[in-house]
DRENTORKOL-3810 file (N, C-alpha, C; in nm, 4 decimals):
REM DRENTORKOL-3810
@n.u->0.1186; n.v->-0.0803; n.w->-0.0139; ca.u->-0.0093; ca.v->-0.0274; ca.w->0.0068; c.u->0.0683; c.v->0.1147; c.w->-0.0126
@n.u->0.0572; n.v->0.2615; n.w->-0.0723; ca.u->0.1220; ca.v->0.3535; ca.w->-0.0376; c.u->0.0921; c.v->0.4471; c.w->0.0401
@n.u->0.1504; n.v->0.4908; n.w->0.1022; ca.u->0.1666; ca.v->0.5871; ca.w->0.2142; c.u->0.2354; c.v->0.7318; c.w->0.1954
@n.u->0.1398; n.v->0.8140; n.w->0.2124; ca.u->0.2127; ca.v->0.9582; ca.w->0.2047; c.u->0.1605; c.v->1.0228; c.w->0.3268
@n.u->0.2745; n.v->1.0699; n.w->0.3790; ca.u->0.3042; ca.v->1.1486; ca.w->0.5023; c.u->0.3653; c.v->1.2683; c.w->0.4960
@n.u->0.2215; n.v->1.3897; n.w->0.4978; ca.u->0.2915; ca.v->1.5213; ca.w->0.4688; c.u->0.3417; c.v->1.5845; c.w->0.6218
@n.u->0.4183; n.v->1.6369; n.w->0.6303; ca.u->0.4593; ca.v->1.7245; ca.w->0.7473; c.u->0.4739; c.v->1.8592; c.w->0.7538
@n.u->0.4088; n.v->1.9079; n.w->0.8233; ca.u->0.4105; ca.v->2.0501; ca.w->0.8104; c.u->0.5342; c.v->2.1322; c.w->0.9108
@n.u->0.5950; n.v->2.2470; n.w->0.8375; ca.u->0.6826; ca.v->2.3036; ca.w->0.9809; c.u->0.6812; c.v->2.4175; c.w->1.0007
@n.u->0.6610; n.v->2.4663; n.w->1.0697; ca.u->0.6849; ca.v->2.6440; ca.w->1.0837; c.u->0.7940; c.v->2.6960; c.w->1.0123
@n.u->0.8614; n.v->2.6455; n.w->0.9950; ca.u->1.0017; ca.v->2.7252; ca.w->0.9025; c.u->1.0228; c.v->2.6238; c.w->0.7585
@n.u->1.1160; n.v->2.6210; n.w->0.6641; ca.u->1.1950; ca.v->2.5632; ca.w->0.5889; c.u->1.3159; c.v->2.4921; c.w->0.6689
@n.u->1.2546; n.v->2.3475; n.w->0.6823; ca.u->1.3839; ca.v->2.2927; ca.w->0.7801; c.u->1.5453; c.v->2.2870; c.w->0.6893
@n.u->1.6156; n.v->2.2709; n.w->0.7814; ca.u->1.7545; ca.v->2.2468; ca.w->0.7303; c.u->1.7398; c.v->2.1013; c.w->0.6472
@n.u->1.8968; n.v->2.1037; n.w->0.5538; ca.u->1.8583; ca.v->2.0272; ca.w->0.4124; c.u->1.9179; c.v->1.8402; c.w->0.4761
@n.u->1.9629; n.v->1.8780; n.w->0.6084; ca.u->1.9550; ca.v->1.7069; ca.w->0.7118; c.u->1.8423; c.v->1.6868; c.w->0.7552
@n.u->1.7386; n.v->1.7332; n.w->0.7600; ca.u->1.5978; ca.v->1.6964; ca.w->0.8325; c.u->1.5492; c.v->1.5891; c.w->0.7001
@n.u->1.5796; n.v->1.6448; n.w->0.6016; ca.u->1.5293; ca.v->1.5390; ca.w->0.4557; c.u->1.5925; c.v->1.4395; c.w->0.4682
@n.u->1.7782; n.v->1.4203; n.w->0.4799; ca.u->1.8114; ca.v->1.2770; ca.w->0.4942; c.u->1.7220; c.v->1.1678; c.w->0.6081
@n.u->1.7127; n.v->1.2724; n.w->0.7260; ca.u->1.6185; ca.v->1.1616; ca.w->0.8527; c.u->1.5024; c.v->1.1268; c.w->0.8058
@n.u->1.4132; n.v->1.2238; n.w->0.7421; ca.u->1.2955; ca.v->1.1561; ca.w->0.6690; c.u->1.2806; c.v->1.0725; c.w->0.5971
@n.u->1.3947; n.v->1.0705; n.w->0.5047; ca.u->1.4244; ca.v->0.9634; ca.w->0.4078; c.u->1.4117; c.v->0.8418; c.w->0.4774
@n.u->1.4958; n.v->0.8206; n.w->0.5921; ca.u->1.5729; ca.v->0.6879; ca.w->0.6752; c.u->1.4414; c.v->0.6760; c.w->0.7406
@n.u->1.3797; n.v->0.7503; n.w->0.7575; ca.u->1.2539; ca.v->0.7331; ca.w->0.8520; c.u->1.1559; c.v->0.6184; c.w->0.7527
@n.u->1.1366; n.v->0.7007; n.w->0.6315; ca.u->1.0565; ca.v->0.5549; ca.w->0.5720; c.u->1.1009; c.v->0.4596; c.w->0.5067
@n.u->1.2485; n.v->0.4654; n.w->0.4795; ca.u->1.3395; ca.v->0.3363; ca.w->0.4435; c.u->1.3039; c.v->0.2273; c.w->0.5537
@n.u->1.2961; n.v->0.2745; n.w->0.7076; ca.u->1.2810; ca.v->0.2164; ca.w->0.8185; c.u->1.1324; c.v->0.1111; c.w->0.8051
@n.u->1.0392; n.v->0.2152; n.w->0.7310; ca.u->0.8702; ca.v->0.1305; ca.w->0.7719; c.u->0.7990; c.v->0.1052; c.w->0.6397
@n.u->0.9160; n.v->0.1426; n.w->0.5065; ca.u->0.9207; ca.v->0.0728; ca.w->0.4072; c.u->0.9185; c.v->-0.0585; c.w->0.3692
@n.u->0.8955; n.v->-0.1374; n.w->0.2680; ca.u->0.9245; ca.v->-0.2661; ca.w->0.2597; c.u->1.0038; c.v->-0.2746; c.w->0.1410
@n.u->0.9934; n.v->-0.1828; n.w->0.0516; ca.u->1.0651; ca.v->-0.1615; ca.w->-0.0439; c.u->1.1473; c.v->-0.0403; c.w->-0.0651
@n.u->1.2632; n.v->-0.0129; n.w->0.0542; ca.u->1.3163; ca.v->0.0990; ca.w->0.0582; c.u->1.3469; c.v->0.1937; c.w->-0.0619
@n.u->1.3573; n.v->0.1279; n.w->-0.1628; ca.u->1.4221; ca.v->0.2365; ca.w->-0.3098; c.u->1.2797; c.v->0.3405; c.w->-0.3312
@n.u->1.1631; n.v->0.2309; n.w->-0.2744; ca.u->1.0207; ca.v->0.3437; ca.w->-0.3652; c.u->1.0261; c.v->0.4454; c.w->-0.2193
@n.u->1.1164; n.v->0.5114; n.w->-0.1516; ca.u->1.1133; ca.v->0.6017; ca.w->-0.0660; c.u->1.1488; c.v->0.7200; c.w->-0.1235
@n.u->1.0421; n.v->0.8492; n.w->-0.0920; ca.u->1.0619; ca.v->0.9737; ca.w->-0.1911; c.u->1.0408; c.v->1.0880; c.w->-0.1274
@n.u->1.1073; n.v->1.2025; n.w->-0.1352; ca.u->1.0742; ca.v->1.3542; ca.w->-0.0043; c.u->1.1281; c.v->1.4473; c.w->-0.0676
@n.u->1.0021; n.v->1.5092; n.w->-0.1046; ca.u->0.9614; ca.v->1.6361; ca.w->-0.1619; c.u->0.8960; c.v->1.7308; c.w->-0.0470
@n.u->1.0500; n.v->1.8627; n.w->-0.0822; ca.u->0.9418; ca.v->1.9678; ca.w->-0.0307; c.u->0.8382; c.v->2.0248; c.w->-0.1249
@n.u->0.7267; n.v->2.0756; n.w->-0.0576; ca.u->0.6403; ca.v->2.1863; ca.w->-0.1294; c.u->0.5732; c.v->2.3219; c.w->-0.0194
@n.u->0.6467; n.v->2.3616; n.w->-0.1184; ca.u->0.6357; ca.v->2.5080; ca.w->-0.0548; c.u->0.5071; c.v->2.5989; c.w->-0.0947
@n.u->0.4011; n.v->2.6016; n.w->0.0288; ca.u->0.3171; ca.v->2.6874; ca.w->0.0221; c.u->0.3053; c.v->2.7970; c.w->0.0650
@n.u->0.1895; n.v->2.9015; n.w->0.0649; ca.u->0.1940; ca.v->3.0065; ca.w->0.0653; c.u->0.1591; c.v->3.0449; c.w->0.2042
@n.u->0.1659; n.v->2.9584; n.w->0.2877; ca.u->0.1496; ca.v->2.9529; ca.w->0.4097; c.u->0.2730; c.v->2.8663; c.w->0.4876
@n.u->0.2583; n.v->2.7174; n.w->0.5207; ca.u->0.3824; ca.v->2.6991; ca.w->0.5429; c.u->0.4680; c.v->2.5792; c.w->0.5162
@n.u->0.5842; n.v->2.5492; n.w->0.4852; ca.u->0.6379; ca.v->2.4428; ca.w->0.4040; c.u->0.6071; c.v->2.3027; c.w->0.4628
@n.u->0.5667; n.v->2.2506; n.w->0.3640; ca.u->0.5396; ca.v->2.1017; ca.w->0.3401; c.u->0.6044; c.v->1.9964; c.w->0.3025
@n.u->0.6969; n.v->1.9124; n.w->0.4187; ca.u->0.7631; ca.v->1.8157; ca.w->0.3324; c.u->0.6740; c.v->1.6740; c.w->0.3418
@n.u->0.6901; n.v->1.6371; n.w->0.1893; ca.u->0.5693; ca.v->1.4968; ca.w->0.1794; c.u->0.7103; c.v->1.3745; c.w->0.1676
@n.u->0.6426; n.v->1.2471; n.w->0.2286; ca.u->0.7358; ca.v->1.1391; ca.w->0.2608; c.u->0.6175; c.v->1.0230; c.w->0.1820
@n.u->0.7071; n.v->1.0006; n.w->0.0415; ca.u->0.6368; ca.v->0.8954; ca.w->0.0098; c.u->0.6449; c.v->0.7511; c.w->0.0206
@n.u->0.6094; n.v->0.6414; n.w->0.0186; ca.u->0.6944; ca.v->0.5175; ca.w->0.0539; c.u->0.6064; c.v->0.3922; c.w->0.0299
@n.u->0.6098; n.v->0.2731; n.w->0.0083; ca.u->0.5136; ca.v->0.1330; ca.w->0.0069; c.u->0.5256; c.v->0.1006; c.w->0.1451
@n.u->0.4616; n.v->0.0315; n.w->0.1346; ca.u->0.4431; ca.v->-0.0888; ca.w->0.2803; c.u->0.3864; c.v->-0.1569; c.w->0.2484
@n.u->0.3390; n.v->-0.2637; n.w->0.2974; ca.u->0.2972; ca.v->-0.4078; ca.w->0.3038; c.u->0.1517; c.v->-0.3804; c.w->0.3440
@n.u->0.0900; n.v->-0.3916; n.w->0.3250; ca.u->-0.1087; ca.v->-0.3882; ca.w->0.3082; c.u->-0.1342; c.v->-0.4548; c.w->0.4524
@n.u->-0.2079; n.v->-0.3616; n.w->0.4974; ca.u->-0.2279; ca.v->-0.3873; ca.w->0.6513; c.u->-0.3462; c.v->-0.2802; c.w->0.6987
@n.u->-0.4109; n.v->-0.3115; n.w->0.7596; ca.u->-0.5315; ca.v->-0.2567; ca.w->0.8147; c.u->-0.4873; c.v->-0.1074; c.w->0.8817
@n.u->-0.5476; n.v->-0.0226; n.w->0.8077; ca.u->-0.4848; ca.v->0.1612; ca.w->0.8400; c.u->-0.4827; c.v->0.1631; c.w->1.0190
@n.u->-0.5832; n.v->0.1781; n.w->1.0314; ca.u->-0.5893; ca.v->0.1941; ca.w->1.1773; c.u->-0.4449; c.v->0.0886; c.w->1.2952
@n.u->-0.4495; n.v->-0.0032; n.w->1.2947; ca.u->-0.3092; ca.v->-0.0926; ca.w->1.3033; c.u->-0.2173; c.v->-0.0353; c.w->1.2780
@n.u->-0.1474; n.v->0.0971; n.w->1.1903; ca.u->-0.0042; ca.v->0.1131; ca.w->1.1669; c.u->-0.0402; c.v->0.2493; c.w->1.1603
@n.u->-0.1193; n.v->0.3543; n.w->1.1625; ca.u->-0.1210; ca.v->0.4669; ca.w->1.1759; c.u->-0.0239; c.v->0.5118; c.w->1.2846
@n.u->-0.0205; n.v->0.4886; n.w->1.3870; ca.u->0.0191; ca.v->0.4982; ca.w->1.5298; c.u->0.1682; c.v->0.4631; c.w->1.4453
@n.u->0.2182; n.v->0.3778; n.w->1.4507; ca.u->0.3874; ca.v->0.3031; ca.w->1.3917; c.u->0.4149; c.v->0.4275; c.w->1.3214
@n.u->0.2910; n.v->0.4675; n.w->1.2070; ca.u->0.3672; ca.v->0.5517; ca.w->1.0983; c.u->0.4487; c.v->0.6949; c.w->1.1637
@n.u->0.3434; n.v->0.7495; n.w->1.2350; ca.u->0.3226; ca.v->0.8272; ca.w->1.2941; c.u->0.5138; c.v->0.8484; c.w->1.3953
@n.u->0.4504; n.v->0.7521; n.w->1.4914; ca.u->0.5621; ca.v->0.7908; ca.w->1.5720; c.u->0.7068; c.v->0.7081; c.w->1.5310
@n.u->0.7621; n.v->0.6600; n.w->1.4063; ca.u->0.8457; ca.v->0.6571; ca.w->1.3736; c.u->0.8934; c.v->0.7374; c.w->1.2802
@n.u->0.8163; n.v->0.8377; n.w->1.1950; ca.u->0.8166; ca.v->0.9256; ca.w->1.1323; c.u->0.9024; c.v->1.0489; c.w->1.2417
@n.u->0.7999; n.v->1.0953; n.w->1.3429; ca.u->0.8123; ca.v->1.1904; ca.w->1.4681; c.u->0.9720; c.v->1.1456; c.w->1.5146
@n.u->0.9959; n.v->1.0576; n.w->1.5193; ca.u->1.1390; ca.v->0.9817; ca.w->1.6249; c.u->1.2681; c.v->1.0548; c.w->1.5197
@n.u->1.2634; n.v->1.0624; n.w->1.4121; ca.u->1.3533; ca.v->1.0825; ca.w->1.3158; c.u->1.3828; c.v->1.1936; c.w->1.3275
@n.u->1.2564; n.v->1.3260; n.w->1.3933; ca.u->1.3141; ca.v->1.4611; ca.w->1.3320; c.u->1.3682; c.v->1.5093; c.w->1.4398
@n.u->1.4384; n.v->1.6341; n.w->1.3637; ca.u->1.4732; ca.v->1.7628; ca.w->1.4663; c.u->1.4073; c.v->1.8740; c.w->1.4837
@n.u->1.3486; n.v->1.8684; n.w->1.3903; ca.u->1.2344; ca.v->2.0431; ca.w->1.3434; c.u->1.1435; c.v->1.9916; c.w->1.3935
@n.u->1.1080; n.v->2.1333; n.w->1.4802; ca.u->0.9140; ca.v->2.1182; ca.w->1.5134; c.u->0.8332; c.v->2.1356; c.w->1.4209
@n.u->0.7478; n.v->2.0874; n.w->1.4210; ca.u->0.6291; ca.v->2.0020; ca.w->1.3537; c.u->0.5066; c.v->2.1072; c.w->1.3747
@n.u->0.4587; n.v->2.1339; n.w->1.2591; ca.u->0.3949; ca.v->2.2276; ca.w->1.3239; c.u->0.2078; c.v->2.1405; c.w->1.2901
@n.u->0.2295; n.v->2.0572; n.w->1.1889; ca.u->0.1008; ca.v->1.9398; ca.w->1.2027; c.u->0.1824; c.v->1.8396; c.w->1.1021
@n.u->0.1022; n.v->1.6866; n.w->1.0989; ca.u->0.1185; ca.v->1.5643; ca.w->1.0454; c.u->0.0255; c.v->1.5515; c.w->0.9879
@n.u->0.0573; n.v->1.4705; n.w->0.8799; ca.u->-0.1329; ca.v->1.3934; ca.w->0.8403; c.u->-0.0242; c.v->1.2603; c.w->0.7549
@n.u->-0.1408; n.v->1.1813; n.w->0.7710; ca.u->-0.0625; ca.v->1.0234; ca.w->0.7160; c.u->-0.2473; c.v->0.9879; c.w->0.5989
@n.u->-0.2071; n.v->0.9566; n.w->0.5061; ca.u->-0.2727; ca.v->0.9033; ca.w->0.3683; c.u->-0.2612; c.v->0.7564; c.w->0.3665
@n.u->-0.3066; n.v->0.6963; n.w->0.3051; ca.u->-0.3183; ca.v->0.5931; ca.w->0.2717; c.u->-0.3708; c.v->0.5117; c.w->0.1041
@n.u->-0.3246; n.v->0.4855; n.w->0.0475; ca.u->-0.4190; ca.v->0.4004; ca.w->-0.0914; c.u->-0.3727; c.v->0.2949; c.w->-0.1529
END
């Protein structure tokens, strides 16, 4: 299943934060090569989008795991986090 995690920051995070987010995605993914990290600059706050594939599971069983793992790797303060599955 495809997982998209949107991390909203208060300010543009340093480049090193991108690599930490990529590592978090690789820990969660069953296909580490599928991990993609992009910065989306909006009018309001910067958003880093982490996309990866993981084994299909009940979403309610993995949403906390995904959230906890991603936040464990972060250095910068988050404004918001959203997780989507498809």
